[in-house]
N, CA, C, O and the ligand as a Tripos MOL2 file, in Angstrom:
@<TRIPOS>MOLECULE
protein
  277   275    70     0     0
PROTEIN
NO_CHARGES

@<TRIPOS>ATOM
      1 N           0.8290   -1.2020    0.0000 N.3       1 MET1
      2 CA          0.0000    0.0000    0.0000 C.3       1 MET1
      3 C           0.8680    1.2580    0.0000 C.2       1 MET1
      4 O           1.9260    1.3020    0.6280 O.2       1 MET1
      5 N           0.4060    2.2610   -0.7050 N.am      2 VAL2
      6 CA          1.1180    3.5340   -0.8010 C.3       2 VAL2
      7 C           0.2290    4.6270   -0.2220 C.2       2 VAL2
      8 O          -0.9680    4.6730   -0.5050 O.2       2 VAL2
      9 N           0.8120    5.5060    0.5890 N.am      3 THR3
     10 CA          0.0610    6.6380    1.1240 C.3       3 THR3
     11 C           0.6680    7.9230    0.5720 C.2       3 THR3
     12 O           1.8680    8.1660    0.7010 O.2       3 THR3
     13 N          -0.1770    8.7340   -0.0420 N.am      4 THR4
     14 CA          0.2730    9.9860   -0.6300 C.3       4 THR4
     15 C          -0.5740   11.1210   -0.0890 C.2       4 THR4
     16 O          -1.7900   10.9900    0.0480 O.2       4 THR4
     17 N           0.0730   12.2360    0.2170 N.am      5 THR5
     18 CA         -0.6640   13.3840    0.7260 C.3       5 THR5
     19 C          -0.6750   14.5050   -0.3120 C.2       5 THR5
     20 O           0.3490   14.8470   -0.9020 O.2       5 THR5
     21 N          -1.8460   15.0520   -0.5100 N.am      6 TYR6
     22 CA         -2.0220   16.1470   -1.4720 C.3       6 TYR6
     23 C          -2.5740   17.3580   -0.7380 C.2       6 TYR6
     24 O          -3.1430   17.2480    0.3480 O.2       6 TYR6
     25 N          -2.3900   18.5080   -1.3560 N.am      7 GLN7
     26 CA         -2.9470   19.7420   -0.8100 C.3       7 GLN7
     27 C          -4.0650   20.1960   -1.7480 C.2       7 GLN7
     28 O          -3.8560   20.3780   -2.9480 O.2       7 GLN7
     29 N          -5.2530   20.3720   -1.1750 N.am      8 VAL8
     30 CA         -6.4050   20.7810   -1.9790 C.3       8 VAL8
     31 C          -6.9090   22.1320   -1.4970 C.2       8 VAL8
     32 O          -7.0410   22.3810   -0.2990 O.2       8 VAL8
     33 N          -7.1860   22.9880   -2.4590 N.am      9 GLN9
     34 CA         -7.6170   24.3500   -2.1760 C.3       9 GLN9
     35 C          -9.1230   24.4770   -2.4050 C.2       9 GLN9
     36 O          -9.6680   23.9040   -3.3480 O.2       9 GLN9
     37 N          -9.7780   25.2260   -1.5410 N.am     10 GLY10
     38 CA        -11.1700   25.5900   -1.7830 C.3      10 GLY10
     39 C         -12.2100   24.8770   -0.9530 C.2      10 GLY10
     40 O         -13.3930   25.2090   -1.0290 O.2      10 GLY10
     41 N         -11.7930   23.8940   -0.1520 N.am     11 MET11
     42 CA        -12.7850   23.1780    0.6530 C.3      11 MET11
     43 C         -13.1540   24.0150    1.8820 C.2      11 MET11
     44 O         -12.2800   24.5280    2.5810 O.2      11 MET11
     45 N         -14.4480   24.1420    2.1330 N.am     12 THR12
     46 CA        -14.8900   24.9950    3.2370 C.3      12 THR12
     47 C         -15.7770   24.3040    4.2610 C.2      12 THR12
     48 O         -15.9680   24.8240    5.3600 O.2      12 THR12
     49 N         -16.3220   23.1410    3.9200 N.am     13 CYS13
     50 CA        -17.2410   22.4990    4.8640 C.3      13 CYS13
     51 C         -17.2920   20.9950    4.6490 C.2      13 CYS13
     52 O         -16.5920   20.4520    3.7950 O.2      13 CYS13
     53 N         -18.1150   20.3410    5.4210 N.am     14 GLY14
     54 CA        -18.2370   18.8910    5.3400 C.3      14 GLY14
     55 C         -18.6920   18.3990    3.9840 C.2      14 GLY14
     56 O         -18.3320   17.3030    3.5560 O.2      14 GLY14
     57 N         -19.4910   19.2200    3.3050 N.am     15 HIS15
     58 CA        -19.9340   18.8290    1.9740 C.3      15 HIS15
     59 C         -18.7590   18.7570    1.0100 C.2      15 HIS15
     60 O         -18.6700   17.8490    0.1840 O.2      15 HIS15
     61 N         -17.8660   19.7180    1.1260 N.am     16 CYS16
     62 CA        -16.6620   19.7360    0.2850 C.3      16 CYS16
     63 C         -15.8400   18.4780    0.5460 C.2      16 CYS16
     64 O         -15.3530   17.8370   -0.3860 O.2      16 CYS16
     65 N         -15.6920   18.1370    1.8100 N.am     17 VAL17
     66 CA        -14.9330   16.9490    2.1920 C.3      17 VAL17
     67 C         -15.5570   15.7050    1.5720 C.2      17 VAL17
     68 O         -14.8520   14.8430    1.0470 O.2      17 VAL17
     69 N         -16.8780   15.6180    1.6370 N.am     18 SER18
     70 CA        -17.5760   14.4600    1.0660 C.3      18 SER18
     71 C         -17.3820   14.3810   -0.4320 C.2      18 SER18
     72 O         -17.1720   13.2990   -0.9790 O.2      18 SER18
     73 N         -17.4510   15.5360   -1.1090 N.am     19 ALA19
     74 CA        -17.3120   15.5710   -2.5600 C.3      19 ALA19
     75 C         -15.9170   15.1120   -2.9790 C.2      19 ALA19
     76 O         -15.7710   14.3120   -3.9030 O.2      19 ALA19
     77 N         -14.9030   15.6190   -2.3000 N.am     20 VAL20
     78 CA        -13.5230   15.2470   -2.6250 C.3      20 VAL20
     79 C         -13.2910   13.7680   -2.2990 C.2      20 VAL20
     80 O         -12.6780   13.0430   -3.0810 O.2      20 VAL20
     81 N         -13.7820   13.3330   -1.1520 N.am     21 SER21
     82 CA        -13.6100   11.9320   -0.7590 C.3      21 SER21
     83 C         -14.2430   10.9910   -1.7790 C.2      21 SER21
     84 O         -13.6680    9.9600   -2.1260 O.2      21 SER21
     85 N         -15.4260   11.3540   -2.2520 N.am     22 ALA22
     86 CA        -16.1390   10.5050   -3.2070 C.3      22 ALA22
     87 C         -15.4030   10.4270   -4.5370 C.2      22 ALA22
     88 O         -15.2260    9.3440   -5.0930 O.2      22 ALA22
     89 N         -14.9730   11.5840   -5.0450 N.am     23 GLU23
     90 CA        -14.3080   11.5900   -6.3610 C.3      23 GLU23
     91 C         -12.9440   10.9240   -6.3230 C.2      23 GLU23
     92 O         -12.6130   10.1120   -7.1860 O.2      23 GLU23
     93 N         -12.1650   11.2710   -5.3260 N.am     24 VAL24
     94 CA        -10.8240   10.6750   -5.2380 C.3      24 VAL24
     95 C         -10.9430    9.1900   -4.8860 C.2      24 VAL24
     96 O         -10.1600    8.3630   -5.3530 O.2      24 VAL24
     97 N         -11.9340    8.8730   -4.0570 N.am     25 GLY25
     98 CA        -12.1470    7.4800   -3.6730 C.3      25 GLY25
     99 C         -12.5450    6.6000   -4.8410 C.2      25 GLY25
    100 O         -12.4020    5.3790   -4.7870 O.2      25 GLY25
    101 N         -13.0550    7.2320   -5.9160 N.am     26 ALA26
    102 CA        -13.4870    6.4760   -7.0930 C.3      26 ALA26
    103 C         -12.3350    6.2090   -8.0630 C.2      26 ALA26
    104 O         -12.4920    5.4670   -9.0320 O.2      26 ALA26
    105 N         -11.1710    6.8220   -7.7960 N.am     27 VAL27
    106 CA        -10.0110    6.5910   -8.6660 C.3      27 VAL27
    107 C          -9.5630    5.1310   -8.5220 C.2      27 VAL27
    108 O          -9.5020    4.5970   -7.4150 O.2      27 VAL27
    109 N          -9.2550    4.5060   -9.6400 N.am     28 THR28
    110 CA         -8.8260    3.1020   -9.6540 C.3      28 THR28
    111 C          -7.6360    2.8720   -8.7350 C.2      28 THR28
    112 O          -6.6250    3.5680   -8.8270 O.2      28 THR28
    113 N          -7.7630    1.8940   -7.8500 N.am     29 GLY29
    114 CA         -6.6650    1.5300   -6.9670 C.3      29 GLY29
    115 C          -6.6960    2.1990   -5.6140 C.2      29 GLY29
    116 O          -5.9630    1.8060   -4.7070 O.2      29 GLY29
    117 N          -7.5520    3.2250   -5.4680 N.am     30 VAL30
    118 CA         -7.6200    3.9400   -4.1960 C.3      30 VAL30
    119 C          -8.4780    3.1670   -3.2040 C.2      30 VAL30
    120 O          -9.6040    2.7750   -3.5120 O.2      30 VAL30
    121 N          -7.9280    2.9500   -1.9990 N.am     31 SER31
    122 CA         -8.6810    2.2020   -0.9940 C.3      31 SER31
    123 C          -9.1480    3.0760    0.1640 C.2      31 SER31
    124 O         -10.0720    2.7090    0.8890 O.2      31 SER31
    125 N          -8.5070    4.2400    0.3380 N.am     32 ASP32
    126 CA         -8.9220    5.0990    1.4410 C.3      32 ASP32
    127 C          -8.5550    6.5530    1.1560 C.2      32 ASP32
    128 O          -7.5080    6.8460    0.5790 O.2      32 ASP32
    129 N          -9.4430    7.4590    1.5750 N.am     33 VAL33
    130 CA         -9.1860    8.8940    1.4360 C.3      33 VAL33
    131 C          -9.5120    9.5570    2.7650 C.2      33 VAL33
    132 O         -10.6200    9.4130    3.2820 O.2      33 VAL33
    133 N          -8.5410   10.2870    3.3210 N.am     34 GLN34
    134 CA         -8.7640   11.0190    4.5660 C.3      34 GLN34
    135 C          -8.5500   12.4960    4.2700 C.2      34 GLN34
    136 O          -7.4890   12.8980    3.7900 O.2      34 GLN34
    137 N          -9.5820   13.3100    4.5650 N.am     35 VAL35
    138 CA         -9.4870   14.7440    4.2930 C.3      35 VAL35
    139 C          -9.4520   15.5120    5.6100 C.2      35 VAL35
    140 O         -10.2970   15.3140    6.4830 O.2      35 VAL35
    141 N          -8.4560   16.3940    5.7370 N.am     36 ASP36
    142 CA         -8.4100   17.2840    6.8920 C.3      36 ASP36
    143 C          -8.8640   18.6560    6.4080 C.2      36 ASP36
    144 O          -8.1310   19.3700    5.7240 O.2      36 ASP36
    145 N         -10.0790   18.9990    6.7780 N.am     37 LEU37
    146 CA        -10.6790   20.2420    6.2860 C.3      37 LEU37
    147 C          -9.8890   21.4810    6.7090 C.2      37 LEU37
    148 O          -9.7220   22.4100    5.9190 O.2      37 LEU37
    149 N          -9.4090   21.4980    7.9430 N.am     38 ALA38
    150 CA         -8.7120   22.6720    8.4690 C.3      38 ALA38
    151 C          -7.4640   23.0260    7.6660 C.2      38 ALA38
    152 O          -7.1610   24.2000    7.4510 O.2      38 ALA38
    153 N          -6.7430   21.9910    7.2270 N.am     39 THR39
    154 CA         -5.4840   22.2420    6.5190 C.3      39 THR39
    155 C          -5.5810   22.0300    5.0120 C.2      39 THR39
    156 O          -4.7050   22.4700    4.2680 O.2      39 THR39
    157 N          -6.6400   21.3600    4.5570 N.am     40 GLY40
    158 CA         -6.7690   21.0550    3.1380 C.3      40 GLY40
    159 C          -5.9140   19.8720    2.7170 C.2      40 GLY40
    160 O          -5.7410   19.6160    1.5250 O.2      40 GLY40
    161 N          -5.3760   19.1440    3.7040 N.am     41 ARG41
    162 CA         -4.5500   17.9880    3.3870 C.3      41 ARG41
    163 C          -5.4430   16.7920    3.0990 C.2      41 ARG41
    164 O          -6.3680   16.4870    3.8520 O.2      41 ARG41
    165 N          -5.1460   16.1250    1.9990 N.am     42 VAL42
    166 CA         -5.9000   14.9430    1.6100 C.3      42 VAL42
    167 C          -4.9190   13.7750    1.5360 C.2      42 VAL42
    168 O          -3.9860   13.7900    0.7330 O.2      42 VAL42
    169 N          -5.1310   12.7780    2.3650 N.am     43 THR43
    170 CA         -4.2470   11.6250    2.4220 C.3      43 THR43
    171 C          -4.9320   10.4510    1.7350 C.2      43 THR43
    172 O          -6.0190   10.0230    2.1250 O.2      43 THR43
    173 N          -4.2710    9.9490    0.7090 N.am     44 VAL44
    174 CA         -4.8590    8.9070   -0.1230 C.3      44 VAL44
    175 C          -4.0380    7.6220    0.0080 C.2      44 VAL44
    176 O          -2.8150    7.6320   -0.1290 O.2      44 VAL44
    177 N          -4.7300    6.5340    0.2710 N.am     45 THR45
    178 CA         -4.0900    5.2300    0.3240 C.3      45 THR45
    179 C          -4.4670    4.4680   -0.9390 C.2      45 THR45
    180 O          -5.6400    4.3850   -1.3050 O.2      45 THR45
    181 N          -3.4480    3.9120   -1.6000 N.am     46 SER46
    182 CA         -3.7120    3.1990   -2.8500 C.3      46 SER46
    183 C          -2.8190    1.9660   -2.9560 C.2      46 SER46
    184 O          -1.8280    1.8290   -2.2380 O.2      46 SER46
    185 N          -3.1960    1.0780   -3.8670 N.am     47 GLU47
    186 CA         -2.4530   -0.1740   -4.0680 C.3      47 GLU47
    187 C          -1.0630    0.0930   -4.6080 C.2      47 GLU47
    188 O          -0.1000   -0.5870   -4.2530 O.2      47 GLU47
    189 N          -0.9700    1.1120   -5.4880 N.am     48 SER48
    190 CA          0.2960    1.4440   -6.1320 C.3      48 SER48
    191 C           0.3430    2.9610   -6.2930 C.2      48 SER48
    192 O          -0.6820    3.6260   -6.1470 O.2      48 SER48
    193 N           1.5260    3.5230   -6.5950 N.am     49 PRO49
    194 CA          1.6220    4.9820   -6.7290 C.3      49 PRO49
    195 C           0.6310    5.5210   -7.7560 C.2      49 PRO49
    196 O           0.4320    4.9270   -8.8150 O.2      49 PRO49
    197 N           0.0160    6.6460   -7.4290 N.am     50 LEU50
    198 CA         -1.0080    7.2240   -8.2990 C.3      50 LEU50
    199 C          -0.4050    8.2500   -9.2490 C.2      50 LEU50
    200 O           0.5960    8.8980   -8.9410 O.2      50 LEU50
    201 N          -1.0360    8.3810  -10.4050 N.am     51 ASP51
    202 CA         -0.6890    9.4380  -11.3580 C.3      51 ASP51
    203 C          -1.3080   10.7280  -10.8130 C.2      51 ASP51
    204 O          -2.5260   10.8260  -10.6680 O.2      51 ASP51
    205 N          -0.4690   11.7010  -10.5180 N.am     52 THR52
    206 CA         -0.9600   12.9550   -9.9380 C.3      52 THR52
    207 C          -2.0310   13.6010  -10.8140 C.2      52 THR52
    208 O          -2.9680   14.2220  -10.3130 O.2      52 THR52
    209 N          -1.8790   13.4470  -12.1200 N.am     53 ASN53
    210 CA         -2.8630   14.0630  -13.0200 C.3      53 ASN53
    211 C          -4.2390   13.4120  -12.8980 C.2      53 ASN53
    212 O          -5.2620   14.0610  -13.1160 O.2      53 ASN53
    213 N          -4.2570   12.1420  -12.5520 N.am     54 VAL54
    214 CA         -5.5350   11.4450  -12.3580 C.3      54 VAL54
    215 C          -6.1980   11.9600  -11.0780 C.2      54 VAL54
    216 O          -7.4060   12.1910  -11.0360 O.2      54 VAL54
    217 N          -5.3820   12.1350  -10.0370 N.am     55 VAL55
    218 CA         -5.9020   12.6620   -8.7780 C.3      55 VAL55
    219 C          -6.3670   14.1060   -8.9810 C.2      55 VAL55
    220 O          -7.4100   14.5200   -8.4750 O.2      55 VAL55
    221 N          -5.5720   14.8500   -9.7270 N.am     56 ARG56
    222 CA         -5.9230   16.2410  -10.0120 C.3      56 ARG56
    223 C          -7.2800   16.3270  -10.7290 C.2      56 ARG56
    224 O          -8.1120   17.1790  -10.4160 O.2      56 ARG56
    225 N          -7.4780   15.4300  -11.6900 N.am     57 ALA57
    226 CA         -8.7330   15.4120  -12.4480 C.3      57 ALA57
    227 C          -9.9170   15.0880  -11.5290 C.2      57 ALA57
    228 O         -10.9970   15.6620  -11.6700 O.2      57 ALA57
    229 N          -9.7020   14.1700  -10.5940 N.am     58 ALA58
    230 CA        -10.7740   13.7920   -9.6650 C.3      58 ALA58
    231 C         -11.1140   14.9610   -8.7440 C.2      58 ALA58
    232 O         -12.2860   15.2340   -8.4850 O.2      58 ALA58
    233 N         -10.0880   15.6470   -8.2540 N.am     59 VAL59
    234 CA        -10.3030   16.8060   -7.3750 C.3      59 VAL59
    235 C         -11.0140   17.9140   -8.1600 C.2      59 VAL59
    236 O         -11.9110   18.5820   -7.6440 O.2      59 VAL59
    237 N         -10.5990   18.0900   -9.4000 N.am     60 ASP60
    238 CA        -11.2150   19.0910  -10.2740 C.3      60 ASP60
    239 C         -12.6830   18.7550  -10.5210 C.2      60 ASP60
    240 O         -13.5410   19.6370  -10.5390 O.2      60 ASP60
    241 N         -12.9540   17.4640  -10.7100 N.am     61 GLU61
    242 CA        -14.3200   16.9860  -10.9440 C.3      61 GLU61
    243 C         -15.2070   17.3180   -9.7390 C.2      61 GLU61
    244 O         -16.3880   17.6300   -9.8890 O.2      61 GLU61
    245 N         -14.6200   17.2450   -8.5510 N.am     62 ALA62
    246 CA        -15.3590   17.5580   -7.3270 C.3      62 ALA62
    247 C         -15.5680   19.0620   -7.1870 C.2      62 ALA62
    248 O         -16.4160   19.5060   -6.4130 O.2      62 ALA62
    249 N         -14.7910   19.8460   -7.9380 N.am     63 GLY63
    250 CA        -14.9590   21.3020   -7.9170 C.3      63 GLY63
    251 C         -13.8800   22.0510   -7.1610 C.2      63 GLY63
    252 O         -14.0650   23.2080   -6.7840 O.2      63 GLY63
    253 N         -12.7330   21.3820   -6.9340 N.am     64 TYR64
    254 CA        -11.6490   22.0070   -6.1660 C.3      64 TYR64
    255 C         -10.3400   21.9150   -6.9280 C.2      64 TYR64
    256 O         -10.2660   21.3150   -8.0000 O.2      64 TYR64
    257 N          -9.3150   22.5170   -6.3610 N.am     65 ASP65
    258 CA         -8.0130   22.5480   -7.0400 C.3      65 ASP65
    259 C          -6.9390   21.8430   -6.2240 C.2      65 ASP65
    260 O          -6.8210   22.0160   -5.0110 O.2      65 ASP65
    261 N          -6.1600   21.0380   -6.9490 N.am     66 LEU66
    262 CA         -4.9960   20.4100   -6.3220 C.3      66 LEU66
    263 C          -3.8580   21.4270   -6.3970 C.2      66 LEU66
    264 O          -3.5630   21.9660   -7.4640 O.2      66 LEU66
    265 N          -3.2340   21.6770   -5.2680 N.am     67 VAL67
    266 CA         -2.1400   22.6480   -5.2140 C.3      67 VAL67
    267 C          -0.8240   21.9140   -5.4480 C.2      67 VAL67
    268 O          -0.5470   20.8900   -4.8240 O.2      67 VAL67
    269 N          -0.0240   22.4540   -6.3550 N.am     68 ASP68
    270 CA          1.2950   21.8620   -6.6040 C.3      68 ASP68
    271 C           2.2150   22.1840   -5.4420 C.2      68 ASP68
    272 O           2.2130   23.2950   -4.9120 O.2      68 ASP68
    273 N           2.9920   21.1990   -5.0630 N.am     69 GLU69
    274 CA          3.8880   21.4100   -3.9230 C.3      69 GLU69
    275 C           5.3300   21.4130   -4.3480 C.2      69 GLU69
    276 O           6.2200   21.5780   -3.5130 O.2      69 GLU69
    277 CU        -18.4160   22.7530    1.3780 Cu       70 CU70
@<TRIPOS>BOND
     1     1     2 1
     2     2     3 1
     3     3     4 2
     4     3     5 am
     5     5     6 1
     6     6     7 1
     7     7     8 2
     8     7     9 am
     9     9    10 1
    10    10    11 1
    11    11    12 2
    12    11    13 am
    13    13    14 1
    14    14    15 1
    15    15    16 2
    16    15    17 am
    17    17    18 1
    18    18    19 1
    19    19    20 2
    20    19    21 am
    21    21    22 1
    22    22    23 1
    23    23    24 2
    24    23    25 am
    25    25    26 1
    26    26    27 1
    27    27    28 2
    28    27    29 am
    29    29    30 1
    30    30    31 1
    31    31    32 2
    32    31    33 am
    33    33    34 1
    34    34    35 1
    35    35    36 2
    36    35    37 am
    37    37    38 1
    38    38    39 1
    39    39    40 2
    40    39    41 am
    41    41    42 1
    42    42    43 1
    43    43    44 2
    44    43    45 am
    45    45    46 1
    46    46    47 1
    47    47    48 2
    48    47    49 am
    49    49    50 1
    50    50    51 1
    51    51    52 2
    52    51    53 am
    53    53    54 1
    54    54    55 1
    55    55    56 2
    56    55    57 am
    57    57    58 1
    58    58    59 1
    59    59    60 2
    60    59    61 am
    61    61    62 1
    62    62    63 1
    63    63    64 2
    64    63    65 am
    65    65    66 1
    66    66    67 1
    67    67    68 2
    68    67    69 am
    69    69    70 1
    70    70    71 1
    71    71    72 2
    72    71    73 am
    73    73    74 1
    74    74    75 1
    75    75    76 2
    76    75    77 am
    77    77    78 1
    78    78    79 1
    79    79    80 2
    80    79    81 am
    81    81    82 1
    82    82    83 1
    83    83    84 2
    84    83    85 am
    85    85    86 1
    86    86    87 1
    87    87    88 2
    88    87    89 am
    89    89    90 1
    90    90    91 1
    91    91    92 2
    92    91    93 am
    93    93    94 1
    94    94    95 1
    95    95    96 2
    96    95    97 am
    97    97    98 1
    98    98    99 1
    99    99   100 2
   100    99   101 am
   101   101   102 1
   102   102   103 1
   103   103   104 2
   104   103   105 am
   105   105   106 1
   106   106   107 1
   107   107   108 2
   108   107   109 am
   109   109   110 1
   110   110   111 1
   111   111   112 2
   112   111   113 am
   113   113   114 1
   114   114   115 1
   115   115   116 2
   116   115   117 am
   117   117   118 1
   118   118   119 1
   119   119   120 2
   120   119   121 am
   121   121   122 1
   122   122   123 1
   123   123   124 2
   124   123   125 am
   125   125   126 1
   126   126   127 1
   127   127   128 2
   128   127   129 am
   129   129   130 1
   130   130   131 1
   131   131   132 2
   132   131   133 am
   133   133   134 1
   134   134   135 1
   135   135   136 2
   136   135   137 am
   137   137   138 1
   138   138   139 1
   139   139   140 2
   140   139   141 am
   141   141   142 1
   142   142   143 1
   143   143   144 2
   144   143   145 am
   145   145   146 1
   146   146   147 1
   147   147   148 2
   148   147   149 am
   149   149   150 1
   150   150   151 1
   151   151   152 2
   152   151   153 am
   153   153   154 1
   154   154   155 1
   155   155   156 2
   156   155   157 am
   157   157   158 1
   158   158   159 1
   159   159   160 2
   160   159   161 am
   161   161   162 1
   162   162   163 1
   163   163   164 2
   164   163   165 am
   165   165   166 1
   166   166   167 1
   167   167   168 2
   168   167   169 am
   169   169   170 1
   170   170   171 1
   171   171   172 2
   172   171   173 am
   173   173   174 1
   174   174   175 1
   175   175   176 2
   176   175   177 am
   177   177   178 1
   178   178   179 1
   179   179   180 2
   180   179   181 am
   181   181   182 1
   182   182   183 1
   183   183   184 2
   184   183   185 am
   185   185   186 1
   186   186   187 1
   187   187   188 2
   188   187   189 am
   189   189   190 1
   190   190   191 1
   191   191   192 2
   192   191   193 am
   193   193   194 1
   194   194   195 1
   195   195   196 2
   196   195   197 am
   197   197   198 1
   198   198   199 1
   199   199   200 2
   200   199   201 am
   201   201   202 1
   202   202   203 1
   203   203   204 2
   204   203   205 am
   205   205   206 1
   206   206   207 1
   207   207   208 2
   208   207   209 am
   209   209   210 1
   210   210   211 1
   211   211   212 2
   212   211   213 am
   213   213   214 1
   214   214   215 1
   215   215   216 2
   216   215   217 am
   217   217   218 1
   218   218   219 1
   219   219   220 2
   220   219   221 am
   221   221   222 1
   222   222   223 1
   223   223   224 2
   224   223   225 am
   225   225   226 1
   226   226   227 1
   227   227   228 2
   228   227   229 am
   229   229   230 1
   230   230   231 1
   231   231   232 2
   232   231   233 am
   233   233   234 1
   234   234   235 1
   235   235   236 2
   236   235   237 am
   237   237   238 1
   238   238   239 1
   239   239   240 2
   240   239   241 am
   241   241   242 1
   242   242   243 1
   243   243   244 2
   244   243   245 am
   245   245   246 1
   246   246   247 1
   247   247   248 2
   248   247   249 am
   249   249   250 1
   250   250   251 1
   251   251   252 2
   252   251   253 am
   253   253   254 1
   254   254   255 1
   255   255   256 2
   256   255   257 am
   257   257   258 1
   258   258   259 1
   259   259   260 2
   260   259   261 am
   261   261   262 1
   262   262   263 1
   263   263   264 2
   264   263   265 am
   265   265   266 1
   266   266   267 1
   267   267   268 2
   268   267   269 am
   269   269   270 1
   270   270   271 1
   271   271   272 2
   272   271   273 am
   273   273   274 1
   274   274   275 1
   275   275   276 2
@<TRIPOS>SUBSTRUCTURE
     1 MET1         2 RESIDUE 1 A MET
     2 VAL2         6 RESIDUE 1 A VAL
     3 THR3        10 RESIDUE 1 A THR
     4 THR4        14 RESIDUE 1 A THR
     5 THR5        18 RESIDUE 1 A THR
     6 TYR6        22 RESIDUE 1 A TYR
     7 GLN7        26 RESIDUE 1 A GLN
     8 VAL8        30 RESIDUE 1 A VAL
     9 GLN9        34 RESIDUE 1 A GLN
    10 GLY10       38 RESIDUE 1 A GLY
    11 MET11       42 RESIDUE 1 A MET
    12 THR12       46 RESIDUE 1 A THR
    13 CYS13       50 RESIDUE 1 A CYS
    14 GLY14       54 RESIDUE 1 A GLY
    15 HIS15       58 RESIDUE 1 A HIS
    16 CYS16       62 RESIDUE 1 A CYS
    17 VAL17       66 RESIDUE 1 A VAL
    18 SER18       70 RESIDUE 1 A SER
    19 ALA19       74 RESIDUE 1 A ALA
    20 VAL20       78 RESIDUE 1 A VAL
    21 SER21       82 RESIDUE 1 A SER
    22 ALA22       86 RESIDUE 1 A ALA
    23 GLU23       90 RESIDUE 1 A GLU
    24 VAL24       94 RESIDUE 1 A VAL
    25 GLY25       98 RESIDUE 1 A GLY
    26 ALA26      102 RESIDUE 1 A ALA
    27 VAL27      106 RESIDUE 1 A VAL
    28 THR28      110 RESIDUE 1 A THR
    29 GLY29      114 RESIDUE 1 A GLY
    30 VAL30      118 RESIDUE 1 A VAL
    31 SER31      122 RESIDUE 1 A SER
    32 ASP32      126 RESIDUE 1 A ASP
    33 VAL33      130 RESIDUE 1 A VAL
    34 GLN34      134 RESIDUE 1 A GLN
    35 VAL35      138 RESIDUE 1 A VAL
    36 ASP36      142 RESIDUE 1 A ASP
    37 LEU37      146 RESIDUE 1 A LEU
    38 ALA38      150 RESIDUE 1 A ALA
    39 THR39      154 RESIDUE 1 A THR
    40 GLY40      158 RESIDUE 1 A GLY
    41 ARG41      162 RESIDUE 1 A ARG
    42 VAL42      166 RESIDUE 1 A VAL
    43 THR43      170 RESIDUE 1 A THR
    44 VAL44      174 RESIDUE 1 A VAL
    45 THR45      178 RESIDUE 1 A THR
    46 SER46      182 RESIDUE 1 A SER
    47 GLU47      186 RESIDUE 1 A GLU
    48 SER48      190 RESIDUE 1 A SER
    49 PRO49      194 RESIDUE 1 A PRO
    50 LEU50      198 RESIDUE 1 A LEU
    51 ASP51      202 RESIDUE 1 A ASP
    52 THR52      206 RESIDUE 1 A THR
    53 ASN53      210 RESIDUE 1 A ASN
    54 VAL54      214 RESIDUE 1 A VAL
    55 VAL55      218 RESIDUE 1 A VAL
    56 ARG56      222 RESIDUE 1 A ARG
    57 ALA57      226 RESIDUE 1 A ALA
    58 ALA58      230 RESIDUE 1 A ALA
    59 VAL59      234 RESIDUE 1 A VAL
    60 ASP60      238 RESIDUE 1 A ASP
    61 GLU61      242 RESIDUE 1 A GLU
    62 ALA62      246 RESIDUE 1 A ALA
    63 GLY63      250 RESIDUE 1 A GLY
    64 TYR64      254 RESIDUE 1 A TYR
    65 ASP65      258 RESIDUE 1 A ASP
    66 LEU66      262 RESIDUE 1 A LEU
    67 VAL67      266 RESIDUE 1 A VAL
    68 ASP68      270 RESIDUE 1 A ASP
    69 GLU69      274 RESIDUE 1 A GLU
    70 CU70       277 GROUP 0 **** ****
């Protein structure tokens, strides 16, 4: 299992957290998504390393932005 942390911009409430969790959780290979609303940190557990662009697309689909680090 691989754990990767991303920074997401624009989340303001529990609904945002649910939207991001649902979209990122639907990415192939992802088994767990933990969102910290206060910091915008999204921790994703997956079977193998994820393509950042795929995660970015999922976050975008939810209506938020992945911040480059
Ligand atoms: Cu919200």
